[in-house]
N, C-alpha and C positions, 0 to 999 in steps of 0.2 A: 458219456456226453450228457449234460444236463437236459432235462425235459423242457421243451419250449412250446407254449400254447400257440395256436394259429391266431393271427390278428386280422380283423376285418375292419377297415376304416370306412365309415359311411359318410360320403361327401356329396356336395351338390354345387352346380355352377351358380345357383342363386340362393339367397337366404329364404327361410320360411317355406321350404320346398317339401318337407315331410320326412326329414332325417329321423326325428324322434319317433314318428309313426312307423317308419320302416323298421326301426329297432323293436318296437312293440310287436310288430307283425312277425319278425324273425324269431323272437324268443320262444314262442310255442313250438316252432319247427326244431329249434336247437334242443329244447327239452324233450321233445318226442323221440329224438335220436339218442337220448341218454347222455348228452354232453353236459359237462359242467362249464359254466361261463362266468365271465366278469364283464363289467361295463365301466367305461370311462369316457371322459371328454378331455383330450390332451390340452386343448387351448381354452382357457376360461378368461373371458374379458368382462370385467365389471366396470361399466362406465359411470355408475352412480358414485356419489361421494360417501356412500354408506361404508361402514367398516367391515363389510361381509366379503372381503376379497377371497376368492376361491369358492364361494358358494354360487354355483351356476344354476340358473332357473331350469335349464334342460336337465341337468343332473338331478336336481330335486324332483322334477316331474317323473323321470324314469325310475328313480329309486322308490318313489311313492307308488307309482302305478304297478311296478313289478314286485313290490315289497322285498327289495334286495337286502340281504344281510350286509353288514359293514365290510366283511371280507370279500364281497363280490363287487365292491366299488373301488375303482382305481382313482387315486387323486389326480387332478389336472397336473400335467407336467409343466405347463407354463401358465402362470396366473398374472394377468395384467390389469392395471387400473388406468383410469384417465391420465393420472399423473405420469405413469410409465410411458404412455404413448406420447404425451406432450413433451416429455423430456427427450425422448428419442427423436422427435421431430425437430427439437431445438439442438439436437446433437450434443446434448450434455450426457454425462455418464449415467447409464442406466444398467442396473443389475436386475434383469427379470428373475422371477422366482422359478427357476428351472429345477424340476424334480427328476428322479431317475426314470429311465425308459420303462414302459410297462412290461418289457421283457423280463425285468428283474423282479416284478411284483406278481407274477402269474404262475407260480409253481403248481398250484393245485386246481387248475382249470384247463379245459380243452380248447376253449375259444374265448377270445377277448373281443367284444363288440365295442368299437370306438366311434364316438360321434365326432365327425369332423367340424371344421370351422364353418361359419355362416356361408362363406363363398369359397371359391377355389383360391382366392388371393388373400383372404383375411389371415393375418398373422405374418405376412411376408416381411413387414417392416422389422420383425424380430427373427427372421429366418425360420418361420414356422408355419408356412402356408400348407395347404392340403398335400401337395406333392412332397414338400420337405418333411412333413409329419410321416407320410407313408414310407419315405426312405429311411428316416431316423428309426422307425419302429419295425421296418421290414414287414409292412402290412399290405395285404391285398386291399383294393379299393372297390367299393360298390357305389356307383353314382345314382343319385335319386333326382329325378326331374319332375316338375309339375307339368303335366300335359294339358295346357289350356288351349293351345292351338298348334297347328303344324309348324309354327316358328320355333317349337322346341328343338327342331333339328339344328337351328342356328346355335342354340345353347350347347348342344352336344358337339358340334363342330368346333366351337370356341373351347370347350373342355378338352377336346382332342389336341388342339394347338397348345393349350396351357400345360397339359399333363405330359405332352410329348411321348417319350418311350413308355412311361407308366401306363398310358392309355392303351397301348398295344397289348399289354398284359392284362388289361381289365376285361374280364369276360362277363361282367354282370352290370346291368343297368336296371333300374326300377322306375317305371313311369306310372303315374297315377293321375286321376282327374279329381279336381277339388269339388266339382259339382257335376251332377249327371243331368242330362236333358232327356225328357221323355218324348 
């Protein structure tokens, strides 16, 4: 049986909640256990008109901050531009740039850390929401939420509704505060 790395998809109910920061915090723990890892962001959306399709700012940040080697970076599986999204909304023919599953690209690592989409639903128009990505890659999910108030519970309950069965198997959540009060 071929070797298969474990996959952890880090997602969030809301955008800008700290998924990249969670990855930066997890990597020292991964390395301290002697595990080899790779990083990727399955869904890359570039809404600019620049020709840098597939160059995701989160990926650039993580690669730079962790000084990752090229072999440790998994290309985005689905790369979308504004034109792709507009064409899909007009229901014209769209062929998104879908690459192989990370399961085929991770033979020499123990763990693949995957940064999920901005929200639980982002990518759904193309069948690639957080839940759909987790199913496609057979990945465990770690939810990250920003705890600005007790209303974070509403976000978690909404995530439970959205993720359905996958949430039952989700044993990890990470909450953090963006500002500390004295």
